N, C-alpha and C positions, 0 to 999 in steps of 0.2 A: 027570761031571758032580754028580753027587750028593753025590762026596769031595771036589768041589772049594771050598777052604776061605771063598774068596771069595763062591761063590753060596749056600753054605751063611749065611754073616753076612748077606745081602740077603734070603735068604728068614726069617731068623730077625726082620729088622725090622720084616719084609711084615707077620708074622703079631702083631707087640705092636703094630702100629700097626692093622692090622684086629680087634684084640680092642679096643683104646681106643675105635674110634668104635659099636662093639658096647656095652660098657658106658656111654658115654655116651647114647646110645638109650635104654638100658633104663633110664635114670634120669632120661631126660626123661618117658619113658611112665608111670614111675611115679607122677610129681608130677601129672601130667594126671591120668592113669585111677582112684589110688586114690580120690577123692571118689566116683566113682561106682560102685566097687566094694563100700566099705562102705554106701553109699545102697543096693544091690542087697543085700546080706547083712544090714543091720539090720533087726530083729523089728519089726512094724507097730505105730505109738502104740497107746496106751490109746485109748479115747472120754473126752472131759472130762467133768466131773459134770453135771447138769442145772442150768440157771439160768432162772430168771425171765425175764430179758433178757440176750440176750447181745450183747455189743459186737461191733462188726465185726473182723474177722480182717485186718491185711494180709497179704497172697501170702507163700508162702514165698521166700527168695532162689531164683535158680535160677543153678543150674552149668552153667556154661558149657562145651556138650558140644565134642569135639573133630568138625572139618570133615572135607572131603576134604581142604582146605589142609593143615590140622595135619598129615595123614598125607602127601601127595604132598611137599610144602618136605622135612621129613627123610629119607624114602625115597630122592628123587629126590638130593640132596646125598651119601647113603649113598653110592649108584650110581656118582656123578661120581668121590668119594675112591676109591672101590673102586677101575674103573678106571683113575684114573690112577699110582694106585701099583703096580698090577699091572704096568700097562707099562714104567714108569721101575724095577723091580725086576726084573723076567723076563728073563731072555736068549733063550729061543724064542718062539715062538707058543702053542707047546702048555701052557707054563707060563703064560703070559697067560689062556689061555682057561679053564685050572683055576682060579687065583684069581678069575676073574671070577664063572667058577660058584657058586664059593665066595661070594662077596659077593652074590650074587642070593639064594641060598638064605637067609641070616641076614637080607637086606631084607626076604625073606617073612615070618621069624618074625616083624620088627618089624613089619610091616604087621598081622599076624593077630592080633599083643598090643593094637594099637590101636584096633582094631574091635571086639574083645572090650569091652575100656575105654571105648569108644563107646558101645555098647547100652544102651538105656534099663534104670533100674531097674525091677524087677519094683511094680507095682500092689500099695498096701499094701492088704489087703480093707477093704472097707467098715462103717466103724462102725454100730452101732442108736441114730440122736442125729436132733435136728433141725437136721440141718443145712439141710435145703432151707429155712428159715426165713428162710437167709441171702440167699437167691436174690433178688434184687430184682423188683421188677414190671416191666415195659417201660415201663409212664408213669412210675414213679419212676427207674428207670435216665437214662431222658431228660432228666426235668428235672436230674438229678446230672450228667449231662453236661453240659447247657446252665452250671449254677454250677462245674463247672471251668473252661470256657471263658470266665466273666466274670473270674473271679480269674487267668488266665494272665499271661504277660510281653507284653505288647500294647506294639508303638512303633507311634509316630506315624507316617502315612504320609499326610500333609496334609489338605488340607478345599478342599469343594466344595458350592456353594451352600447353605450353610449345616448342613452335615453333617461332624462331623469322622471323618475315617479313619484305623483301624489297623492293622496286619496282624502275623500272629505263626504260626511255624511248627509245628504239633505233629509231636511225637517219630514218626518213621519216617513223613512223610507228604513226597508230591512237590511239592505244593502248598500254598501257603499260608492259614488260615485270615483273614479280613475280618471288618471289626466298622465298624458305622458311627453314628453318635451325634447326636441333635437335640436340641434344646429348645424346649418347645411353653409359650410362655405363656397362661395361664385365668384369667378369674376366681375371684377366691380362696372368694366365697361358693359358689362350684358346683365348686371343686378334686374334690372327691370324685369327682363326677360325671362331671366331664371324663376322669379318669384311670379308672375304667369304661371309658366310651364309646370309648378307644382301646384298651383293650384288647382290646373286643369285636370291634372293628371289622379288629383281626390275628389274631381266630381264626375269622371267618365266611365261610365259602364266599363268600356274595356280593359279598366285597372281595378274595379273593384272585388273581380275572381280571384286576384291575385294577391290585392291589400287585405281582402277583409276572410278572418278565418271560414271555413264551411259552416261552422254553425252558425255565423251572422247570415251567410249570402250566399246563394248558388244563382239564382237568374231574378230577372223582373221584368216586367213590362210597365208600360205608360199606360195611366186611365187619363189625364187630366194634366194640361199646361199650360201657365198663362204665364206675366209677367211677376207673378207671384211668387207663385211656388209649382211642384208639379207633384203630383199622386201618384206614388207606384206600389205597384201591387209585387210585393218580393217573396222568395222562397227560402229556407234554409234547411240542412239537413236532421233527417230525424233525429231526436233525441236518443238519450241510452234508452236500450227497453223496449224500443219503438220503432217499427218499421216506416212509420207516415210521417211522411217528409212535415214541416211546418210552414205555414205563409203569414203575411202580415201585409196591413194598410201601412202605408208610411206615406208623410210629407215632406219633402225635401225642397230647400232653398240655399239663395248662393247672393253675397253682396260683396261689392269691393268697397268698401270706404277709407279712406284718405291712402291708398295702396294696401291694405290689410283685405286679405281674402278670407272670406269667412263659408263656410259649409257647413249645414247642419241638418239632419234626419230624426225624425222624431215620428212617436208612432201617431198614428190617425186620429181622431176622437173619434166617440162611437156616431157622431150628428155624420161623419163626411164615412165612416164605414159602411154605413148605411144607404149613403148615395153611389159610393160607387163598388160596393159586394153585386151587383148586376153585372158588371164587364173584367169581373176576375173569370179567369179561364176555371171553366169544370175542371174539377177532380176530385180526389180525397186528402184533405190536407187538415191538418190540427192547427188552427187559428191561435197565434203567437195572443198572451196576455201580458208579456213583458213592461210594456210601456216604455222601451229602448229609446234610448238620445243620444246620438252619434257627434260629434260635432268636429270640425277642423279649424284652425286660424292661423294664415298664413303670412308672414310680416318680415317687412326687410328689418335688419340691424345694424348698427355700426360696421364701420372698414374697418379693416385690419391687414396692412399690407398689401395691398390692392386688391386685399379682397372684401368683399359684405357678406355679412351672416345674416341668412335667413332662417328665422326661428318658427317653426313648425308644432302644433301641441295639440293633441289628439286628446277631445273630451270623450268619456263613454260612461252612461249608467243606464242596468237592466236591473229588471224586477224580474228575478228567477222564479217564477211563480210554480214551474213544475219539473222541478229537480227534486229528484228520491229524496225522501228522509234520511234513508240511509249512506248516503255522502255528507259526510260534515263539511258546514257551512265555510269554516276556516280556509279548505282547501278551494274549495269554490272560489271563494275570493279571490285566494292566491290567482288560480289561473285566470279568471276574467279581469286580474291587473294587470297580467301580461299580454293581453292582448293588445293595449295603446304600444306596448315596446315590439312586437310581432310588424304591428302596424306599418311604426317608424320606422322598422327596420328594412323591413320590402320597398318602402318608398326612397329611403337611400341610396339600394340598389340598381332601382330604375333609373334614379338620377344620375349616381354616377356611372353609369353604364349606358346612357344617352340615349334610354326606350322611352319610349311614346308612341301612341295608337296616331294613324293618320286619320281614324275617322273619330271624332269625341262624340259620342252619343251617352244620354243618360239611362236609357235601359235599352232594352234587348232589342225590344219594337218601339221604333219612334216614329216623330212625324217627319216633315220635309226637313232636308238640309240645307245649308249653307254653306257658303266658300268664305273662309276666313287666312289670317294669313298672321305666323308668329315666326319670330325671328327670319322670316325671308322662307320660310316652308309653308305648304298651303294644308289645310286643315277641313274637313268637311264635320260642321259642328251643325248640332242639333239647334232648334230654336229656343227650349227652356234655356240651356249653356248661354247662348248667344244675346236673351235678353238679358241675362243677371252680368257676365262678365264680357259679351263684346266689343262695349264700347272701348276698354281700354286697347283692344290690340290697334286702332288707329294710331298709340302713342308708342309702341314697343316697336326699337329701330329693330332693322334686318341685321342679322350675325354673318359678318362678314368670314368666321371662321368653316375650314372645313377639313375633314378628315383626312390625312396622311395618304398619300397613294390613289385618293377616290379620282384623282383626275388623269391616274394612268391605269385605271379598270378597265378590262374590254366591255364591250355590249356588252348588255343582259342575255346569257343562254350561250354565248361562247365555250368552246374550252380554255383552261388555263392548268399552269403547271407548277408544283410546288418550287419554292426558291431551292438554289442550288446550297446543300452544306453536307460538313462532313459524316459520313457513315456511322452510325449508332453501335457501339459497341454491343459484343453478341453475348449472352449470360445464359447459359444453355439451360439452368435452372428455372431462371426466370422464364423464359421459352417454353418450359414443357407445362410449367404452373397455367401458364397464361392459355395453351392449347387444350389444357384438360376442363380449362373453364367456359372457354366457346362449346365445348363438346355439351358442357352440363348444361347451360342456358340454352342451348338447340331440344335439347333432349325435356327439359322441362316444359318446353313452350308448346312443345307437342304432347306432352304426357298428359292421358285423358283417366287415370285411373285413381280412387283414393278423394278425390275433391272435393268438398262442400259448396257449392255454387250459389251464389245468390246476382241476380240480375238488376241493374239498374239502367234502364233504357239500354244504349246502345254499350253502353260495361257490364263486361262479365267477371265479375270478381269470384273468388275463390280462396280456397285456405284448408290447410290439413294440417295434422300434427305430426310433427316427426318423432322419432326414438331419440331418447336421451335429451331432447331440446325440451326448455320450458315454455318458449313461444312460437308461435304456428307460422308453418311458410304461407306467404301469401300470395297472389298472381293475380294478375286484373289485364283482359284481352280486350279491344276496341278496335274495330276496321274503320276507314276514310275509303268512301267509296266516290267514285267519277272523280277524280281528282286532272287537274288538265296536265302537272307535271309529276306523275306519282312519285319518280325518281328523285327528283330534286326535293319533294317535299318530305320524302324519309330522309336524306343527307339534313336538311336544316333540324328536325327532329334530332337526329341521333348526336348531331353536333351541339343542340339546346341542352338536350341531357347530360351533358359531359362538359358542357361551359361553368367556370365558378360563378360568374353571375348570374347564371340561368338556378345551378342550385341554390342558391342563398337565395332563392324564392320557392323553389318547393319542399326545402328541407332546413326551415330556419334555427329550429331548434338543435337538428343535429348536423348541422356543417356549417361551420365560419371560417375555416382555411385548410388549404390543400398546397404540402409541399414534396415534389418528385425527390425520391430517395434513392433512386437507382433504375437508370435507365436500361434495357435492352431492345433489341430489334422486334420484340414480338408483343411487347409489354413493360410494365416496370410498377414499381414497388413506390406506393402511396403512401401517405401517411395524412389522417383526415382528423381536425381537431373541430368538434361542434362547439355552439354556443350556451349559453348557460340555461338551463331549461327550467322549467314552473317549479322544481325541487331544488334549486338554489347549485346544483353542483352541472360540472360542463365534462361529454364524455367524448371520446377520439377511437378511432380504430387502426389497424394498419394492414394493406390489401395488397396483393397484385391486380393491377389492373389494365384493359389491352383494348382496342375498338378493331373489328374485321369487317371486310365487306367480303361476301360469298355466293356463289351462285346459288340457285333456289335447289330441290333436290333431281326438276326436268330439265334442270340446265337455263332456262327461262328468267327472267328477271334479276332481283338483285336480294340478298340479304346481307343487312347492316347490324351485326351485334356488337352491343358494347358490354361487357363481364368484368365484376371484379367477386373477389371472396378470400379469405382467409389462406395463406400458404406458407411453407417453412422459408422461403426466400423472404418475407415479409414479417415473418417472427424473430429472423435471427437479425434485423435491424430495430426490436424494440429500444436497446438502447441509446439512439440519437435522439429520440423524440423529449419536449420538454414535457415536464411532469404536472403534477396538481389536475390529472384528468380522466376519470374511472373509463377502465378501456371495456370498447364492447367488440364483439365477436362479429366478423360479417361471413357469414357462413355462403352467403350468396349471394349476388345484387346483378340483375340483368335487362336491359332494355334489347328488345329485338323489333326492327322495323323490316318486312317483309314487303316487297312490290311484287305486287299482281295484277299485271294490265293496268288499270286506271286506280287500283286499290292500293292501299299501304294498311297491311296489321299488324298493328301495336302490342306487344306483349312484353309485360313488365313484371320479375318476379323478384322477391325479397325475401331473406332469412336473414335476421340479424339475434344475437342473442344480447339482451340490453341487460345489462347488469347496473349494480350502484341504485339500486329502488329500494327505499326503507320496507321492513319487515313489514310494518301495519299497513302499508297500501296492498289494498286487493287488486289481484292481476286481473279483476274483468273489468276494472276501469278502465286499462290498458290495452288488450286484446283488441276491442274493434276500433282502435285507432293503428292500428298493427297492421290488423286487415285491409285496414282501408290503405294505409300509404300507396301501395301499387296505384290505386285510382287517383288518389291526390295527386301522386307526381306526373302521370299522365297527364290528368286535365290542368294543370299550371303550365306545363310544356305545351298543347294544344292551344292554350288561351294565351301563349306569347306568339305564336305562329298564326291563327287567326286575325290578333290584333296587329299582327306586324310589328312585334315589338323584342326585334333581335339584337341585341347589342351590334354595333358596328367593331368591336375586336371582341375575339373570345378567347381565353386561354382556360385550361384544365386546373390549371393550379392558381390560385392569389389568396389574400389575405397576407397577413404579418408576417415578414421573412422567418425563419429557424434561427435559434440564437448562434453567432457566430458565422451564418450565411449571406451571400451577397446576391444583392438581385439577381434573380436567374433571368437569361436572356433567351425569348421564346423566339423562334423562327415562325417566322409570318407566313400565311399563303393565302390567295385566294378563294373561298369555298364560291363554289354556282350555286345559286338556287335564287332564293325570290331576290334577297338583296344582296349587295356585294359587302362580305364582310372579309376580316383578315382574322386569321386562327391559329392557334398552335398546330405544329404539323402532326402531333397526336389526335389530337380533335378531328383534325379535318383531312389531313395526308389521306387515310385511309380511303376517304368518303368521295375522292375528287378522280372522275373522270381517268 
């Protein structure tokens, strides 16, 4: 057979084809691997000449290294070609086997050359230079990252509640970054002071629990602070399907450049985490790997009719690495997109209600405080905030504006009486419904049967199923102990629970405006309109509402009961409210503050029939939020009290008036408490001594 001319010709053709394949592979390898070989053999660069101020050099271009795909594709193609040619041009199995072995040997040699070319070049020896000066401090790097986000290619994503939304996908990220922007109008005479107040509100820890959703923040501890940045240990609420709260170490920084406030909070690098891990409190936490970036920009704008527009923007980017796979990514992205709108809505409420803490800290536990003034009001400020923003305060003019009636307020602690007004009309139907709601609130607060209980520190949250209802009834109880003035604290808590500006904080999507449809001596009919929720619609409800002050069962102390619920007097007025809302049913909503010597026991119970949800949305995604609603409301109200951020004027109704409705006049009285307030008679009148 070896002298067969036909066989010899076929063998010659086979060898020529195999050589052609090898030559093609070697040429491709040379093109891919030569840059790496040259980089490995090149001598190290000389150190640059020293300079007083060196410009930031761009990073050297990266040469794409061959990956497994670069090796597998040509090698596999060569194997297939060699095997096919061997089978076609060989007469016997032995010849085919020999040719296949030859092809495999050639391919193994090719793969070895590829791997040699893919090896990284030898590192150049470190030169003796001031290269370390180019490494930015963590705080400066965080501000630079915020500036990079400001100038990114944002695409408009709609508008909700006066907040313009935009989105942008950073390179290599699985989730979009989101931006929310809004404008606040302030008096031109105090514009500089207003910008400073907004900047400090966004940086202060006392406002964090109000501004940030609990999925982003619950508490914090200061680990390190200097003029560049602060390292914070923060915790978050446990995620879906988990009972372990999350924690993270973040770098926070702030600065003022050309009158623009910038505050940025980013996840710490692995090196910083290793440095500060030993300072974190002990406990069981699920360390976050989301790489969060949250930034705020506050800048003054143009003047309009003796007003100055203050523009506030929120930038947020989170890589959600622990979201269950069953949750649609589009739903997660839409929920994240609403967070900047919620933060800016809360900020607007704080600014419009003139709420600001007297102590400005960067974390729950902070270092020494120092006194500063803004607008003629003293503040205790932590050192990190003072080092970032404090220099501007010397230039802020003192405000001469005073709240009307403050000069006439009696000394703190003295009794006061409601202003004289016409007697309220009496509607027996409304009064009877209000009496039943109060009895139901007291009964539910004392009920101990059928509840599934979960303890979270001092908070006891429980829920139970209600026959005929799709949603559970939830309740939360907490006791405030050893208070210097328990009675005044209970009054403040009850007033804050009912006040319009405070409800905007603890129920942002379910509450936007409230109007009184009919009043009686024992209660009134309220219409409550909610804001735009994450699913793109608004909900409302009608209820009978009341506030009562009662002696306890032993005749000692007081019990302040705020209760609301659906009743026939409310349902009969459904035709006078605006359309375009999905009607929810408030079966029961109550807040009971019971004074027991120096303690105040707070119980909040909520049972609402939520309507309008799409059929494809699983209820198990919504129920955890429904169960936690009373606890979140109590925590928000307590955060207001602890931070001394009660608004100067409080009313239980607010927002845009209904069609054809004139501006309602509120009878204002002074509420005895930690601060002198002017409140509507319905909110505070029953709470006065």
